[in-house]
The first five atom37 places (N, CA, C, CB, O) and aatype in JSON, in Angstrom:
{
  "aatype": [20, 20, 20, 20, 20, 20, 20, 20, 20, 20, 20, 20, 20, 20, 20, 20, 20, 20, 20, 20, 20, 20, 20, 20, 20, 20, 20, 20, 20, 20, 20, 20, 20, 20, 20, 20, 20, 20, 20, 20, 20, 20, 20, 20, 20, 20, 20, 20, 20, 20, 20, 20, 20, 20, 20, 20, 20, 20, 20, 20, 20, 20, 20, 20, 20, 20, 20, 20, 20, 20, 20, 20, 20, 20, 20, 20, 20, 20, 20, 20, 20, 20, 20, 20, 20, 20, 20, 20, 20, 20, 20, 20, 20, 20, 20, 20, 20, 20, 20, 20, 20, 20, 20, 20, 20, 20, 20, 20, 20, 20, 20, 20, 20, 20, 20, 20, 20, 20, 20, 20, 20, 20, 20, 20, 20, 20],
  "atom_mask": [
    [1, 1, 1, 1, 1],
    [1, 1, 1, 1, 1],
    [1, 1, 1, 1, 1],
    [1, 1, 1, 1, 1],
    [1, 1, 1, 1, 1],
    [1, 1, 1, 1, 1],
    [1, 1, 1, 1, 1],
    [1, 1, 1, 1, 1],
    [1, 1, 1, 1, 1],
    [1, 1, 1, 1, 1],
    [1, 1, 1, 1, 1],
    [1, 1, 1, 1, 1],
    [1, 1, 1, 1, 1],
    [1, 1, 1, 1, 1],
    [1, 1, 1, 1, 1],
    [1, 1, 1, 1, 1],
    [1, 1, 1, 1, 1],
    [1, 1, 1, 1, 1],
    [1, 1, 1, 1, 1],
    [1, 1, 1, 1, 1],
    [1, 1, 1, 1, 1],
    [1, 1, 1, 1, 1],
    [1, 1, 1, 1, 1],
    [1, 1, 1, 1, 1],
    [1, 1, 1, 1, 1],
    [1, 1, 1, 1, 1],
    [1, 1, 1, 1, 1],
    [1, 1, 1, 1, 1],
    [1, 1, 1, 1, 1],
    [1, 1, 1, 1, 1],
    [1, 1, 1, 1, 1],
    [1, 1, 1, 1, 1],
    [1, 1, 1, 1, 1],
    [1, 1, 1, 1, 1],
    [1, 1, 1, 1, 1],
    [1, 1, 1, 1, 1],
    [1, 1, 1, 1, 1],
    [1, 1, 1, 1, 1],
    [1, 1, 1, 1, 1],
    [1, 1, 1, 1, 1],
    [1, 1, 1, 1, 1],
    [1, 1, 1, 1, 1],
    [1, 1, 1, 1, 1],
    [1, 1, 1, 1, 1],
    [1, 1, 1, 1, 1],
    [1, 1, 1, 1, 1],
    [1, 1, 1, 1, 1],
    [1, 1, 1, 1, 1],
    [1, 1, 1, 1, 1],
    [1, 1, 1, 1, 1],
    [1, 1, 1, 1, 1],
    [1, 1, 1, 1, 1],
    [1, 1, 1, 1, 1],
    [1, 1, 1, 1, 1],
    [1, 1, 1, 1, 1],
    [1, 1, 1, 1, 1],
    [1, 1, 1, 1, 1],
    [1, 1, 1, 1, 1],
    [1, 1, 1, 1, 1],
    [1, 1, 1, 1, 1],
    [1, 1, 1, 1, 1],
    [1, 1, 1, 1, 1],
    [1, 1, 1, 1, 1],
    [1, 1, 1, 1, 1],
    [1, 1, 1, 1, 1],
    [1, 1, 1, 1, 1],
    [1, 1, 1, 1, 1],
    [1, 1, 1, 1, 1],
    [1, 1, 1, 1, 1],
    [1, 1, 1, 1, 1],
    [1, 1, 1, 1, 1],
    [1, 1, 1, 1, 1],
    [1, 1, 1, 1, 1],
    [1, 1, 1, 1, 1],
    [1, 1, 1, 1, 1],
    [1, 1, 1, 1, 1],
    [1, 1, 1, 1, 1],
    [1, 1, 1, 1, 1],
    [1, 1, 1, 1, 1],
    [1, 1, 1, 1, 1],
    [1, 1, 1, 1, 1],
    [1, 1, 1, 1, 1],
    [1, 1, 1, 1, 1],
    [1, 1, 1, 1, 1],
    [1, 1, 1, 1, 1],
    [1, 1, 1, 1, 1],
    [1, 1, 1, 1, 1],
    [1, 1, 1, 1, 1],
    [1, 1, 1, 1, 1],
    [1, 1, 1, 1, 1],
    [1, 1, 1, 1, 1],
    [1, 1, 1, 1, 1],
    [1, 1, 1, 1, 1],
    [1, 1, 1, 1, 1],
    [1, 1, 1, 1, 1],
    [1, 1, 1, 1, 1],
    [1, 1, 1, 1, 1],
    [1, 1, 1, 1, 1],
    [1, 1, 1, 1, 1],
    [1, 1, 1, 1, 1],
    [1, 1, 1, 1, 1],
    [1, 1, 1, 1, 1],
    [1, 1, 1, 1, 1],
    [1, 1, 1, 1, 1],
    [1, 1, 1, 1, 1],
    [1, 1, 1, 1, 1],
    [1, 1, 1, 1, 1],
    [1, 1, 1, 1, 1],
    [1, 1, 1, 1, 1],
    [1, 1, 1, 1, 1],
    [1, 1, 1, 1, 1],
    [1, 1, 1, 1, 1],
    [1, 1, 1, 1, 1],
    [1, 1, 1, 1, 1],
    [1, 1, 1, 1, 1],
    [1, 1, 1, 1, 1],
    [1, 1, 1, 1, 1],
    [1, 1, 1, 1, 1],
    [1, 1, 1, 1, 1],
    [1, 1, 1, 1, 1],
    [1, 1, 1, 1, 1],
    [1, 1, 1, 1, 1],
    [1, 1, 1, 1, 1],
    [1, 1, 1, 1, 1],
    [1, 1, 1, 1, 1],
    [1, 1, 1, 1, 1]
  ],
  "atom_positions": [
    [[-23.08, 30.34, 7.64], [-22.78, 30.08, 6.25], [-23.68, 30.94, 5.39], [-22.95, 28.57, 5.91], [-24.91, 30.87, 5.52]],
    [[-23.1, 31.75, 4.52], [-23.91, 32.56, 3.64], [-24.57, 31.68, 2.58], [-23.06, 33.66, 2.98], [-25.78, 31.46, 2.62]],
    [[-23.78, 31.19, 1.66], [-24.28, 30.23, 0.67], [-23.63, 28.91, 1.02], [-23.96, 30.66, -0.84], [-22.4, 28.82, 1.09]],
    [[-24.43, 27.89, 1.25], [-23.84, 26.61, 1.65], [-22.91, 26.05, 0.59], [-24.93, 25.61, 1.94], [-23.2, 26.09, -0.61]],
    [[-21.81, 25.53, 1.05], [-20.85, 24.88, 0.19], [-21.54, 23.66, -0.44], [-19.56, 24.47, 0.98], [-22.21, 22.92, 0.28]],
    [[-21.4, 23.44, -1.73], [-22.03, 22.27, -2.35], [-21.63, 20.94, -1.72], [-21.68, 22.25, -3.81], [-22.41, 19.99, -1.72]],
    [[-20.42, 20.88, -1.17], [-20.0, 19.65, -0.5], [-20.81, 19.4, 0.75], [-18.52, 19.72, -0.15], [-21.09, 18.25, 1.1]],
    [[-21.19, 20.48, 1.43], [-22.01, 20.34, 2.63], [-23.39, 19.79, 2.27], [-22.13, 21.69, 3.35], [-23.89, 18.86, 2.9]],
    [[-24.0, 20.39, 1.26], [-25.31, 19.92, 0.81], [-25.23, 18.47, 0.37], [-25.84, 20.8, -0.34], [-26.12, 17.67, 0.67]],
    [[-24.18, 18.12, -0.34], [-23.99, 16.73, -0.79], [-23.8, 15.81, 0.41], [-22.77, 16.63, -1.76], [-24.36, 14.71, 0.45]],
    [[-23.0, 16.22, 1.39], [-22.77, 15.4, 2.57], [-24.03, 15.13, 3.35], [-21.76, 16.05, 3.47], [-24.26, 14.01, 3.81]],
    [[-24.87, 16.15, 3.51], [-26.14, 15.98, 4.21], [-27.04, 15.04, 3.41], [-26.85, 17.36, 4.43], [-27.69, 14.17, 3.98]],
    [[-27.07, 15.23, 2.11], [-27.87, 14.35, 1.26], [-27.42, 12.9, 1.39], [-27.77, 14.81, -0.21], [-28.25, 12.0, 1.53]],
    [[-26.11, 12.67, 1.36], [-25.6, 11.32, 1.52], [-25.94, 10.73, 2.89], [-24.09, 11.31, 1.32], [-26.3, 9.56, 2.99]],
    [[-25.83, 11.54, 3.92], [-26.18, 11.11, 5.27], [-27.65, 10.64, 5.29], [-25.96, 12.27, 6.3], [-27.96, 9.58, 5.83]],
    [[-28.53, 11.44, 4.71], [-29.95, 11.12, 4.71], [-30.31, 9.97, 3.8], [-30.73, 12.32, 4.33], [-31.39, 9.38, 3.92]],
    [[-29.41, 9.64, 2.89], [-29.59, 8.46, 2.04], [-28.98, 7.22, 2.68], [-28.97, 8.68, 0.66], [-28.97, 6.14, 2.1]],
    [[-28.47, 7.41, 3.9], [-27.85, 6.34, 4.69], [-26.55, 5.85, 4.06], [-28.83, 5.19, 4.84], [-26.16, 4.69, 4.22]],
    [[-25.88, 6.75, 3.34], [-24.56, 6.49, 2.77], [-23.54, 7.17, 3.68], [-24.45, 7.01, 1.28], [-22.9, 8.15, 3.3]],
    [[-23.41, 6.62, 4.86], [-22.66, 7.29, 5.93], [-21.18, 7.4, 5.65], [-22.85, 6.57, 7.22], [-20.58, 8.43, 5.94]],
    [[-20.57, 6.37, 5.09], [-19.16, 6.44, 4.81], [-18.88, 7.55, 3.78], [-18.65, 5.07, 4.29], [-17.95, 8.33, 3.95]],
    [[-19.69, 7.6, 2.74], [-19.53, 8.6, 1.71], [-19.79, 10.0, 2.26], [-20.45, 8.31, 0.55], [-19.08, 10.95, 1.9]],
    [[-20.79, 10.15, 3.13], [-21.08, 11.45, 3.75], [-19.87, 11.93, 4.54], [-22.31, 11.35, 4.67], [-19.49, 13.1, 4.46]],
    [[-19.28, 11.02, 5.3], [-18.09, 11.35, 6.09], [-16.95, 11.83, 5.2], [-17.64, 10.14, 6.91], [-16.28, 12.81, 5.51]],
    [[-16.74, 11.12, 4.08], [-15.65, 11.5, 3.16], [-15.85, 12.9, 2.57], [-15.54, 10.48, 2.02], [-14.91, 13.69, 2.52]],
    [[-17.06, 13.19, 2.12], [-17.35, 14.48, 1.49], [-17.21, 15.62, 2.48], [-18.75, 14.47, 0.89], [-16.61, 16.65, 2.17]],
    [[-17.77, 15.45, 3.67], [-17.75, 16.54, 4.67], [-16.36, 16.69, 5.26], [-18.78, 16.26, 5.8], [-15.97, 17.78, 5.66]],
    [[-15.59, 15.6, 5.3], [-14.23, 15.71, 5.83], [-13.37, 16.63, 4.97], [-13.59, 14.32, 5.91], [-12.52, 17.34, 5.5]],
    [[-13.58, 16.61, 3.67], [-12.85, 17.54, 2.8], [-13.15, 18.98, 3.17], [-13.21, 17.31, 1.34], [-12.24, 19.81, 3.23]],
    [[-14.39, 19.28, 3.43], [-14.81, 20.63, 3.85], [-14.24, 20.96, 5.24], [-16.36, 20.74, 3.87], [-13.76, 22.06, 5.46]],
    [[-14.3, 20.01, 6.14], [-13.79, 20.19, 7.5], [-12.3, 20.57, 7.48], [-13.99, 18.92, 8.33], [-11.86, 21.4, 8.27]],
    [[-11.55, 19.96, 6.57], [-10.11, 20.25, 6.48], [-9.84, 21.7, 6.1], [-9.46, 19.32, 5.46], [-8.75, 22.21, 6.37]],
    [[-10.8, 22.37, 5.49], [-10.64, 23.75, 5.07], [-11.33, 24.76, 5.99], [-11.17, 23.91, 3.68], [-11.35, 25.95, 5.69]],
    [[-11.87, 24.3, 7.08], [-12.7, 25.14, 7.95], [-11.98, 25.43, 9.26], [-14.06, 24.48, 8.21], [-11.28, 24.57, 9.81]],
    [[-12.18, 26.65, 9.75], [-11.61, 27.07, 11.04], [-12.75, 27.44, 12.0], [-10.62, 28.28, 10.86], [-13.9, 27.56, 11.59]],
    [[-12.4, 27.62, 13.25], [-13.33, 28.15, 14.25], [-14.37, 27.15, 14.71], [-14.02, 29.34, 13.7], [-14.22, 25.95, 14.52]],
    [[-15.43, 27.66, 15.33], [-16.44, 26.79, 15.93], [-17.17, 25.94, 14.91], [-17.44, 27.62, 16.7], [-17.63, 24.84, 15.23]],
    [[-17.29, 26.41, 13.68], [-17.97, 25.63, 12.66], [-17.18, 24.34, 12.37], [-18.15, 26.47, 11.36], [-17.76, 23.32, 12.0]],
    [[-15.89, 24.39, 12.56], [-15.05, 23.2, 12.36], [-15.46, 22.1, 13.36], [-13.52, 23.57, 12.53], [-15.54, 20.93, 12.99]],
    [[-15.71, 22.48, 14.61], [-16.12, 21.49, 15.62], [-17.49, 20.9, 15.3], [-16.15, 22.14, 17.02], [-17.71, 19.7, 15.5]],
    [[-18.41, 21.74, 14.79], [-19.71, 21.22, 14.38], [-19.54, 20.19, 13.27], [-20.64, 22.36, 13.91], [-20.12, 19.11, 13.32]],
    [[-18.73, 20.54, 12.25], [-18.5, 19.61, 11.16], [-17.9, 18.3, 11.66], [-17.58, 20.23, 10.11], [-18.25, 17.21, 11.19]],
    [[-17.0, 18.43, 12.62], [-16.4, 17.21, 13.21], [-17.47, 16.35, 13.86], [-15.31, 17.58, 14.24], [-17.44, 15.13, 13.73]],
    [[-18.41, 16.96, 14.56], [-19.5, 16.23, 15.17], [-20.37, 15.53, 14.13], [-20.35, 17.16, 16.0], [-20.78, 14.38, 14.32]],
    [[-20.65, 16.22, 13.04], [-21.45, 15.63, 11.97], [-20.71, 14.45, 11.35], [-21.79, 16.67, 10.89], [-21.3, 13.39, 11.11]],
    [[-19.42, 14.63, 11.1], [-18.61, 13.56, 10.53], [-18.59, 12.36, 11.47], [-17.16, 14.04, 10.24], [-18.73, 11.22, 11.04]],
    [[-18.41, 12.62, 12.78], [-18.37, 11.54, 13.75], [-19.71, 10.82, 13.83], [-17.97, 12.08, 15.11], [-19.75, 9.61, 14.05]],
    [[-20.81, 11.55, 13.67], [-22.13, 10.91, 13.65], [-22.23, 9.94, 12.48], [-23.26, 11.98, 13.57], [-22.72, 8.82, 12.63]],
    [[-21.78, 10.37, 11.33], [-21.78, 9.51, 10.14], [-20.9, 8.29, 10.37], [-21.31, 10.28, 8.9], [-21.29, 7.17, 10.04]],
    [[-19.72, 8.49, 10.93], [-18.81, 7.36, 11.19], [-19.44, 6.39, 12.2], [-17.44, 7.88, 11.72], [-19.35, 5.18, 12.03]],
    [[-20.06, 6.93, 13.24], [-20.69, 6.06, 14.24], [-21.78, 5.19, 13.59], [-21.31, 6.9, 15.39], [-21.87, 3.99, 13.88]],
    [[-22.57, 5.78, 12.75], [-23.63, 5.02, 12.1], [-23.09, 3.99, 11.12], [-24.57, 5.95, 11.39], [-23.67, 2.93, 10.94]],
    [[-21.97, 4.33, 10.5], [-21.32, 3.33, 9.63], [-20.77, 2.17, 10.46], [-20.17, 3.99, 8.81], [-20.84, 1.01, 10.04]],
    [[-20.23, 2.47, 11.63], [-19.78, 1.39, 12.53], [-20.97, 0.49, 12.85], [-19.16, 1.99, 13.86], [-20.86, -0.74, 12.8]],
    [[-22.11, 1.08, 13.17], [-23.29, 0.28, 13.5], [-23.67, -0.59, 12.3], [-24.48, 1.2, 13.92], [-23.93, -1.78, 12.46]],
    [[-23.7, 0.0, 11.13], [-24.07, -0.76, 9.94], [-23.17, -1.98, 9.76], [-23.98, 0.14, 8.7], [-23.63, -3.04, 9.32]],
    [[-21.89, -1.83, 10.09], [-20.93, -2.91, 9.91], [-20.88, -3.88, 11.1], [-19.55, -2.33, 9.67], [-20.06, -4.8, 11.13]],
    [[-21.75, -3.66, 12.08], [-21.8, -4.56, 13.23], [-20.8, -4.29, 14.32], [-21.62, -5.93, 12.76], [-20.59, -5.14, 15.19]],
    [[-20.16, -3.12, 14.31], [-19.18, -2.76, 15.32], [-19.88, -1.9, 16.39], [-17.96, -1.99, 14.68], [-19.82, -0.67, 16.35]],
    [[-20.53, -2.56, 17.33], [-21.29, -1.84, 18.35], [-20.38, -0.98, 19.24], [-22.07, -2.82, 19.21], [-20.73, 0.15, 19.58]],
    [[-19.24, -1.52, 19.6], [-18.31, -0.76, 20.44], [-17.88, 0.54, 19.74], [-17.06, -1.62, 20.78], [-17.88, 1.61, 20.36]],
    [[-17.54, 0.46, 18.47], [-17.18, 1.65, 17.69], [-18.35, 2.61, 17.57], [-16.69, 1.25, 16.31], [-18.18, 3.82, 17.68]],
    [[-19.53, 2.06, 17.34], [-20.75, 2.88, 17.25], [-20.94, 3.68, 18.53], [-21.99, 2.0, 16.98], [-21.17, 4.89, 18.48]],
    [[-20.86, 3.01, 19.67], [-21.08, 3.7, 20.95], [-20.01, 4.74, 21.24], [-21.12, 2.7, 22.08], [-20.31, 5.85, 21.66]],
    [[-18.76, 4.37, 21.03], [-17.66, 5.3, 21.36], [-17.67, 6.52, 20.45], [-16.3, 4.58, 21.26], [-17.62, 7.65, 20.92]],
    [[-17.72, 6.29, 19.15], [-17.7, 7.4, 18.21], [-18.99, 8.2, 18.31], [-17.49, 6.9, 16.79], [-18.99, 9.42, 18.16]],
    [[-20.1, 7.51, 18.56], [-21.37, 8.21, 18.71], [-21.37, 9.18, 19.88], [-22.49, 7.22, 18.9], [-21.89, 10.29, 19.77]],
    [[-20.78, 8.79, 21.0], [-20.7, 9.7, 22.14], [-19.82, 10.91, 21.84], [-20.15, 8.96, 23.37], [-20.13, 12.02, 22.26]],
    [[-18.73, 10.68, 21.11], [-17.88, 11.8, 20.71], [-18.66, 12.76, 19.8], [-16.61, 11.28, 19.99], [-18.6, 13.98, 19.97]],
    [[-19.39, 12.18, 18.85], [-20.19, 13.02, 17.96], [-21.19, 13.87, 18.75], [-20.94, 12.15, 16.95], [-21.34, 15.06, 18.49]],
    [[-21.86, 13.24, 19.7], [-22.86, 13.97, 20.48], [-22.23, 15.09, 21.31], [-23.6, 13.02, 21.39], [-22.84, 16.15, 21.47]],
    [[-21.04, 14.88, 21.83], [-20.37, 15.96, 22.58], [-20.14, 17.17, 21.69], [-19.01, 15.47, 23.15], [-20.41, 18.3, 22.11]],
    [[-19.66, 16.95, 20.48], [-19.44, 18.08, 19.56], [-20.76, 18.72, 19.13], [-18.67, 17.61, 18.32], [-20.87, 19.94, 19.1]],
    [[-21.74, 17.92, 18.81], [-23.0, 18.43, 18.32], [-23.76, 19.2, 19.41], [-23.86, 17.3, 17.79], [-24.4, 20.2, 19.11]],
    [[-23.69, 18.75, 20.65], [-24.39, 19.45, 21.74], [-23.79, 20.83, 22.0], [-24.34, 18.61, 23.04], [-24.47, 21.72, 22.51]],
    [[-22.53, 21.01, 21.66], [-21.88, 22.33, 21.86], [-22.09, 23.26, 20.68], [-20.38, 22.17, 22.11], [-21.76, 24.44, 20.77]],
    [[-22.62, 22.76, 19.58], [-22.75, 23.54, 18.34], [-23.91, 24.54, 18.43], [-22.96, 22.61, 17.13], [-24.84, 24.38, 19.23]],
    [[-23.82, 25.53, 17.61], [-24.95, 26.46, 17.41], [-26.15, 25.62, 16.98], [-24.6, 27.59, 16.33], [-26.0, 24.72, 16.15]],
    [[-27.34, 25.89, 17.52], [-28.51, 25.08, 17.21], [-28.89, 25.07, 15.74], [-29.66, 25.55, 18.0], [-29.64, 24.19, 15.29]],
    [[-28.37, 26.04, 14.97], [-28.69, 26.11, 13.54], [-27.41, 26.02, 12.69], [-29.45, 27.41, 13.21], [-27.38, 26.48, 11.55]],
    [[-26.4, 25.44, 13.26], [-25.11, 25.32, 12.55], [-25.31, 24.63, 11.21], [-24.09, 24.53, 13.4], [-26.01, 23.63, 11.11]],
    [[-24.68, 25.16, 10.2], [-24.74, 24.57, 8.87], [-26.12, 24.57, 8.27], [-24.24, 23.18, 8.93], [-26.36, 23.89, 7.27]],
    [[-27.05, 25.33, 8.86], [-28.41, 25.35, 8.36], [-29.23, 24.14, 8.81], [-28.4, 25.42, 6.87], [-30.35, 23.92, 8.35]],
    [[-28.65, 23.35, 9.73], [-29.34, 22.15, 10.23], [-30.04, 22.43, 11.54], [-28.36, 20.99, 10.39], [-29.66, 23.33, 12.29]],
    [[-31.06, 21.64, 11.81], [-31.68, 21.61, 13.12], [-30.83, 20.66, 13.96], [-33.21, 21.16, 13.04], [-31.1, 19.46, 14.01]],
    [[-29.81, 21.19, 14.6], [-28.83, 20.37, 15.31], [-29.46, 19.61, 16.47], [-27.7, 21.24, 15.83], [-29.11, 18.46, 16.72]],
    [[-30.4, 20.25, 17.18], [-31.06, 19.57, 18.3], [-31.83, 18.35, 17.79], [-32.01, 20.54, 19.04], [-31.89, 17.33, 18.48]],
    [[-32.42, 18.46, 16.62], [-33.16, 17.32, 16.06], [-32.2, 16.18, 15.72], [-33.96, 17.74, 14.81], [-32.53, 15.01, 15.93]],
    [[-31.02, 16.51, 15.2], [-30.02, 15.48, 14.9], [-29.55, 14.81, 16.21], [-28.82, 16.1, 14.14], [-29.4, 13.59, 16.26]],
    [[-29.32, 15.6, 17.23], [-28.9, 15.05, 18.53], [-29.99, 14.12, 19.07], [-28.6, 16.2, 19.56], [-29.69, 13.02, 19.53]],
    [[-31.25, 14.57, 19.0], [-32.34, 13.72, 19.49], [-32.4, 12.42, 18.67], [-33.7, 14.49, 19.39], [-32.63, 11.34, 19.23]],
    [[-32.2, 12.52, 17.38], [-32.23, 11.33, 16.53], [-31.13, 10.35, 16.87], [-32.14, 11.72, 15.08], [-31.35, 9.14, 16.9]],
    [[-29.92, 10.87, 17.12], [-28.8, 10.01, 17.51], [-29.05, 9.39, 18.87], [-27.48, 10.81, 17.53], [-28.8, 8.2, 19.07]],
    [[-29.55, 10.19, 19.83], [-29.86, 9.64, 21.17], [-30.91, 8.55, 21.08], [-30.35, 10.77, 22.12], [-30.76, 7.48, 21.67]],
    [[-31.98, 8.81, 20.34], [-33.05, 7.84, 20.22], [-32.57, 6.56, 19.53], [-34.22, 8.45, 19.44], [-32.93, 5.46, 19.94]],
    [[-31.76, 6.71, 18.49], [-31.21, 5.55, 17.79], [-30.41, 4.69, 18.76], [-30.32, 5.98, 16.59], [-30.59, 3.47, 18.82]],
    [[-29.53, 5.32, 19.53], [-28.68, 4.61, 20.49], [-29.55, 3.9, 21.55], [-27.69, 5.6, 21.18], [-29.33, 2.73, 21.86]],
    [[-30.53, 4.63, 22.09], [-31.35, 4.08, 23.16], [-32.21, 2.91, 22.65], [-32.25, 5.17, 23.76], [-32.33, 1.89, 23.33]],
    [[-32.79, 3.06, 21.49], [-33.65, 1.97, 20.97], [-32.79, 0.78, 20.56], [-34.5, 2.46, 19.75], [-33.2, -0.37, 20.75]],
    [[-31.62, 1.03, 20.02], [-30.71, -0.05, 19.64], [-30.3, -0.82, 20.89], [-29.45, 0.5, 18.9], [-30.19, -2.04, 20.85]],
    [[-30.08, -0.12, 22.0], [-29.68, -0.78, 23.25], [-30.8, -1.69, 23.8], [-29.29, 0.27, 24.3], [-30.54, -2.65, 24.52]],
    [[-32.04, -1.36, 23.45], [-33.18, -2.19, 23.88], [-33.42, -3.35, 22.9], [-34.46, -1.34, 24.0], [-34.38, -4.11, 23.06]],
    [[-32.56, -3.47, 21.92], [-32.7, -4.57, 20.96], [-33.65, -4.28, 19.81], [-33.17, -5.79, 21.67], [-34.0, -5.18, 19.05]],
    [[-34.07, -3.04, 19.69], [-34.96, -2.65, 18.6], [-34.13, -2.35, 17.35], [-35.81, -1.4, 18.99], [-32.9, -2.26, 17.41]],
    [[-34.8, -2.22, 16.23], [-34.17, -1.82, 14.97], [-34.71, -0.43, 14.61], [-34.45, -2.87, 13.82], [-35.64, -0.31, 13.81]],
    [[-34.13, 0.61, 15.19], [-34.7, 1.95, 14.98], [-34.39, 2.48, 13.58], [-34.15, 2.92, 16.04], [-33.45, 2.02, 12.93]],
    [[-35.2, 3.45, 13.12], [-34.87, 4.08, 11.87], [-33.6, 4.92, 12.02], [-36.04, 4.95, 11.39], [-33.29, 5.42, 13.11]],
    [[-32.87, 5.06, 10.93], [-31.65, 5.86, 10.96], [-31.97, 7.33, 11.26], [-30.89, 5.75, 9.63], [-33.0, 7.83, 10.82]],
    [[-31.11, 8.0, 12.01], [-31.32, 9.45, 12.24], [-31.25, 10.21, 10.93], [-30.26, 10.02, 13.24], [-30.62, 9.75, 9.97]],
    [[-31.89, 11.34, 10.88], [-31.89, 12.21, 9.71], [-31.33, 13.58, 10.12], [-33.33, 12.35, 9.11], [-31.45, 14.01, 11.26]],
    [[-30.71, 14.24, 9.14], [-30.24, 15.62, 9.31], [-31.25, 16.5, 8.58], [-28.74, 15.82, 8.76], [-31.4, 16.42, 7.36]],
    [[-31.93, 17.35, 9.35], [-32.98, 18.19, 8.76], [-32.53, 19.64, 8.72], [-34.31, 18.06, 9.56], [-31.95, 20.17, 9.67]],
    [[-32.81, 20.26, 7.61], [-32.51, 21.68, 7.47], [-33.43, 22.46, 8.41], [-32.69, 22.16, 5.99], [-34.52, 21.99, 8.75]],
    [[-33.01, 23.62, 8.83], [-33.83, 24.42, 9.76], [-35.14, 24.85, 9.15], [-33.06, 25.64, 10.22], [-36.07, 25.22, 9.87]],
    [[-35.25, 24.81, 7.82], [-36.53, 25.16, 7.17], [-37.47, 23.96, 7.16], [-36.29, 25.66, 5.73], [-38.56, 24.05, 6.6]],
    [[-37.05, 22.83, 7.77], [-37.9, 21.65, 7.87], [-37.73, 20.65, 6.75], [-39.3, 22.07, 7.92], [-38.29, 19.56, 6.82]],
    [[-36.98, 20.99, 5.71], [-36.8, 20.05, 4.61], [-35.76, 19.01, 4.98], [-36.4, 20.78, 3.33], [-35.17, 19.07, 6.06]],
    [[-35.53, 18.09, 4.12], [-34.56, 17.0, 4.24], [-35.24, 15.72, 4.64], [-33.49, 17.35, 5.24], [-34.59, 14.67, 4.63]],
    [[-36.51, 15.75, 5.0], [-37.22, 14.51, 5.3], [-37.34, 13.68, 4.03], [-38.62, 14.8, 5.9], [-37.61, 12.48, 4.08]],
    [[-37.15, 14.32, 2.89], [-37.29, 13.64, 1.6], [-35.97, 13.1, 1.11], [-37.86, 14.57, 0.56], [-35.8, 12.91, -0.1]],
    [[-35.03, 12.83, 1.99], [-33.75, 12.26, 1.56], [-32.64, 13.28, 1.56], [-33.88, 11.66, 0.2], [-31.54, 12.98, 1.09]],
    [[-32.9, 14.48, 2.07], [-31.84, 15.43, 2.2], [-31.85, 16.56, 1.21], [-30.59, 14.74, 2.1], [-30.97, 17.42, 1.26]],
    [[-32.81, 16.61, 0.33], [-32.81, 17.68, -0.66], [-33.29, 18.97, -0.02], [-33.69, 17.32, -1.86], [-34.33, 19.0, 0.64]],
    [[-32.56, 19.99, -0.22], [-32.9, 21.28, 0.35], [-33.96, 21.96, -0.46], [-31.67, 22.17, 0.46], [-33.85, 22.04, -1.69]],
    [[-34.99, 22.46, 0.2], [-36.04, 23.17, -0.5], [-35.51, 24.5, -1.02], [-37.24, 23.39, 0.42], [-34.68, 25.14, -0.38]],
    [[-35.99, 24.91, -2.16], [-35.55, 26.2, -2.74], [-36.64, 27.22, -2.66], [-35.1, 26.04, -4.19], [-36.46, 28.36, -3.09]]
  ]
}
């Protein structure tokens, strides 16, 4: 991505604000206009947001099923797809799933930009 689409930045921000349903909606619009391997990455990101929304709503089965689909797409993505640290997102999703399975209440995964920002709620450093 040369200049990130504002919808992408907004979607990542919403994800990091734990507004997973809204993040999915915003990024889905972008996904519908995207071709090639980046489309699969976006699908993985969307599925991650959907999985976390399932968890929020108490649908563990949906969380696990959609979460595994998300991880399959994300693991195949370029490690810096969309300007994100994709491996960090995968680790966060894996850790969330594993800790949740042990009955813990883990912190929500975050999507971090490759420059290290986004820990502050998703705002991209300039």
